[in-house]
N, C-alpha and C positions, 0 to 999 in steps of 0.2 A: 504493500500500500504506500502511496506517495505521502511524504511528510506534509502534515497540515490538511490533508483531505479528510473531511468529516465522514464518519462511518454512516452510510445510508441505512435508514430503517427499511426493513423488508416489507414490501406491500403485500397484503393478503390477496390470495386468489379467490376468496369468497365474494359473492355479490353482496350488495347493500342489504341489511337485514330486512326481511319481509318481502323481497322481490326475488325474481327467478331469472336464471340464465336459460336460454332455449337452444340446446344442441340440436343438430339436424333431426335426430329421432324424436325430440320433443316438438320441433316445428311440424313434423309430419302429423303428429297427433293433434296439435293445435289447429293446423290447416284443415284436417279432417273435420274437426268440430265446427270450425267456421263455415266449411262447405255445407254441412248439414243444416246449420242455422240459416244460411242464405237460401238454400234449396227450399226449406220449409216456409219461410216468411214470403219469399218471392212467389211461391205457389199461391199465396193469398192476395197478391197484388201490391206488396210493400216494396218501396224503392229506397235505395241506400243514399245516405247523406254523411257528411263528416264535418269536423270542426277542430280547432286548435285545442291542445290540452290546457292552455292558459286562459283563465277567465278573471274578470275583475272580482275581487273578494266580496264586493257589495251584492253581487248577484246571489250568493249563497246566504249572506246575512239577511237579505230581504225575504227569502222564502223557505230556505232549508232549515234555518234556525241558527242562533248564536252558538249553541253547544257544538254543532257540527264544525263551524268555522274555527272556534277558539280551541277545541280539543282534538279534532279528528282530521284536520286538513294540513296540507303543506302550503302555508300562506306566508308570503314574504313581500318586501318592497323591491321594485326593480330600480334601475339606475335613474329613472325619472321620478322616484319617490311615489310611484303608484303601487297600491296594494293589490297583489295578484295571487291567485290560488291555482294549484294544479287540480283539475276538476275531480271532485270526489264522486260525482254521478253526472248523468247526461241530461236528465229531464229539464233542469233550468236552462241549459244550453239550447236545446231544441225549441223551447218556448221563446227564448230570445230571438232565435233565427226566424221563427214564424212571425213573431211580432214585428220584425223589421220589414217583412215583405208580405204581410197578410193579404193586402188587396190584390197583389199580383198572383199569389199562389192559388187562391180559391180554396174550396173545400168540398167534400172531405179530402183529407190527406192521409195516406198510409206511408209512414216513413220508418226506416230502421237504420241502425248503425252498430258497429262492433268496436267501440273505443276502448282504450286502456284508461283505467281510473285509479286514483290515488287516495288512500286513507291513512293517516298517521294514527295507528291503533295497535294494541297488543296482538301479535301474531298467534294464531292457533289453527287447528284443523279447519279447513274450509274458509279461512279468513286471512288474507295477506295484506301487505301495504300497497301492492299494485296488483291489479287483475284486469282481464278483458271481460267485457260484458255486452251481450246482445241486448240492444234497446229496441223495443217495438212499440210504436205509438200510432193511434188513430185519432185524428183531429176533425172536429166540425160536425159531429153527429150526436144528438142528445138521446136518441132512441136506445132502448135496452138491447137492441140488436148488437151494438158494439161490444157490450160486455160478453155476450155469447161468442162473438167472433174472437175477441182477444184471448179468452180462456181456451177456445178451440185451437188457436194457433199454439199456445203454450203446451197444450195436451199433445198436439201433433208433433211438436219438437221432441218431446221425450219419447214418444212412440217411434219416431223416425230414427232415434238413436238405439233402438232395439229393445226398449223396455216393455214389459207387460203391465196391464192395469194393476195387478197385485203388487207391483214393485213401488208404487207411489200413490198418493192420494192428493186431491185438490181441496184445500180448505178455503171456505168463502165466508165473508161477513160484509156488513155495510155499516160504515161509520155513522150513518143517519140512525141506525138502530141504537147504537151506543148513545148518540146525542139525545134521542127520545127517552132513553132510560135515565140519563143524567137530569133531564128536565123533570122526570117523575120524582126525583130526589131533591129537586130545587137547588141544584148546584150552580155556583157562579162560574163565569168563563174561566177564571183562574183555576178553580177546582177541577173543571172539565179537562183542562190542558194537563194538569198534574196527574189526574187519574189515567188519562189516555197513555201518557208516557210510562206510568207505572204498570199498566196492563200489558203494554208492548214488551216490557222486559220481565214479565212474570215468570216465564219458563227458564230464565237465566239466573234467578235469585232464589234463595230458600223461601219456602212458603211462609215461614214465621216472619221474615223480613218484609214480605209483601203485605201480610196482615197488619203489621205494626205501622208501615208507611201509609196504608189505606186508612187506618184509624186516625192517624195524625191529620189526614186531609179532611175526612168527613165525620170523625168522632163516633158516636154510638150507632150510627147508621151503617157502619162498615160490615157487620156480620150479615145484615139483611141484604146489603148490596152484593156481597160475595156469594150468598146463596142463590141469588138471581142469575148472576153471570156464570155460575157453575151448572145451571140447569136450563136447557132449552125450553122445557115445559114451563118453568116459572117465568122465564123471560117473556114468552108469548102471552102467558096469563096476565102479566103486568102491563104489557103494551097493548094487548087485545089482538085477536086474530084478524080483525079488520084494519089493523094498523097498516098504513100505506108502506111503511118501512119494511114490515114483515112480509106483506103481500108481494112487494117488489122482489125480495130475495127468493121467495118461494117460486115465483114465476121464472126467475133466472135458472134455478136448479132444475125445474121441470123441463125447460127448453133444452138444457144441456143433456138431460137424461134422454130426451127424444132424439137428440143427435148422436146417441151412443156413448156419451160420457157418463159413466155410472159411479166412478170412484170419487164422489164428491162428499164433503162433510161440512155442515154449518159449524163454525167455530166463533162464538161471540167474544172470545179472548183475543182474536186476531185483529190487530189495530194497524200494524206497520208504522215504523217510526217517523217517516217524513211528515212534516206539518202540512204539506200541500194537498194530501188526499182529501177529497170532499164527499165521497160516496162509497161505492162497493170496493172491496179489497180482496185479494186472494193470494194464496201461496201454495206452491207445489212442495209436498213433504215426502221424503224417502221413508218407506215403511220398514226397511230392514233394521233389525235391532242393533246391528253393528254401525249403522250410520243414520240413526233416527234424528233427522234434522230438516229444517227448511232448506230447499234447494234454490228457489227464487220466487219472486212474486211481483205484484203490481196492483193497479187499481185505477179509479177515476180521479182526475184532478182538473176540475172545470175552471178554476179561478187563477191559474198561474200567469196568464197573460196580463192580468190587472196590474202587476208590479211594473209593467212597461207602459202604463197609461192607456192600455187597450181594453175594449169590452171583453168580458169573459168569453172563452171559446171552449165548448165541450171537448174533453180529451180523456182517453183511456189508454193505458200502456202497461208494459212490464219490462223488467230488466233481469237477464239470466247470466250469471257470472260463470266463467270457465272453470274456476277452482272447484266449486261445489258440484258442478255437472261432471267433471272428470272424476271426482271422488265417488259420485254415484255410479258411474260406469265401471270403475274399479271394483266397487262393492258388489255389483251384480254381474261381474265377469262379462261386461259388454264392450271392453276395449278391443278394437279391431286389430288384426295383424296387418300392418302397413308396410308396403315394400318401398325400397329406395326409389327416388324419382329417376335415377340413372338406370337406363335399360341395359346398357352394355359397356364393358370396359375393354379397350383395345390395348393389348400389350405388344411391344415392338421386339421382334426377334433380332433385327439389325437396325442400329441407330441411323444408318445412311438412308433408310426408307421413309424418313419423316414426311416428305412432301407427298409421296404416294399414299401413305397411311392417312394423312389428313384429308386427301381427296376422297378416299373411301369413306371416312367418317362423315364428311360433309354430305356425301350422297345419301347416307343413312339418315342424317338429320333432316334432309329435305323430304324424306318419307315419313317424318313424324316421330323419329326415335331420339332419345336423349343419350348421347354418346360421350364418354370420357376417354381421352387418349393418354397413354402413359407418357410422362415427360421426364421420368427419373433416370432412364437408361440403366436401371438395375438389372440383375439377372432375372430370367423369366420366372423362376420360382418365387423371387421376392416381389415381382409385379403381381403375381397371382395372390400372394399373401396379402398385399395391400388392398386389392379389390375385395377379397374375402373379408378383411377387417372392416372395411367400409360398407359391408353388407350389400354390395352390388350383386345382382342375381346371376349375371352371365358374363363370360369373358371369351374373347377370341385372341389368338396370338398370330400376328401377321409377319411373315417373312417373304423372301423372293417367290417361293412356290405359290403362296396364297395370292400375291399380287398378280402373278401370271395366270393362274387357273381361275381366279375369282370364286374360289370355294374355300369355306372357312370351317374349322372345327370349333363349334360353340360348346362351351362347358358350363353346366349348371354348378355354381360354386357351393350350393348347399348339398346336393345329392352326389356330385362328382360325375354325373352322367354326361357323355359327350356324343355329339352327332355332327356329321359333315353336311353343310348346306351351301347351296349357291346363294347369291346376294338376295334375290327375290324371295327365296325360301326362308332365308334368315329374317327378313323383314316380317313376313307373315308369322313366323315362329315367335318372334319377340312381341308381336302385337296381340297374341292370344290373350 
């Protein structure tokens, strides 16, 4: 070491805590998932949009809530002293975009995106600090038809990934039912907000803590309130079977049943944490005891455009994160076996044949194949080992004889099986 040179600190090869590196095999899986997402939603007429990961922090303060901004986001000041946030979710962004061009866009709008999102929170199974999320939103229709469609899209997504009905259930509620119950108890707006947040995290805290917190909010009424939200029958009795809120949810469940979606359950404890939901909410739950948790969800949010000085616009949507869905697929053994995107590796027997081999490779590429040509000039056995290590399915080795005859011995690197094929036969073989 040179005199005076400071010893450099060794930099870790680990990624930042709570985020992931995606090696080629990971990207294959992620792209498979994105492909299924796109295939499903585009089948219902949704079109893709995108936006920057940076948003003004005030966007989330205005509607998502102070708690989200102060405790769960990456918020900082840029060089112009503007406070910006790495987006923690996509709904405020899409609302901003629509508010900016509402007159030009018309309605209804069926939009989707698959952005990466950032949350500064404790990492745990199914929850990281960065993830990708399918966002599906339908704007401009007040009819209950949109609730039916959006749940059907979510249902089809899980089914298109290979799940059976018994693998998951769809839990539904309507915030207007909870609001009607709050009014029965004569609660103030502040009490309503506190109770909603408490119910939303009920499954994440000990029951005793929930009961103590509820008693602190509504005093002696806490036991009566708990007995009602723990019983569908008591809830309906208190609100009345003719309650518009109850009838609306019953109609939704009946419509979905007629459409073949039977794995539905009314859950009056389902609130969802974001402040902007105004009506129906739903979540997809894994039923496997090894992964019994919410996978994703959404609901109705009719008032979000108001923060931009616009009239309210009916909207329903959901967000499905990649982490929980991939955990679900692993739990139910639904992960696909995905092959390398490279169809064929060409090893060089003689280094002088580079131009001829590249000409052969280009001809195969023009016929729709993905071809990697060896550039290492290693021994043939080492070229084969490299292709095998990178999980490329097939290899051919080209020397003077192959250049002249235009016949190639193609080797399956998994089974070791070989067969000699002419160029056209090789193309058809690899495209099977």
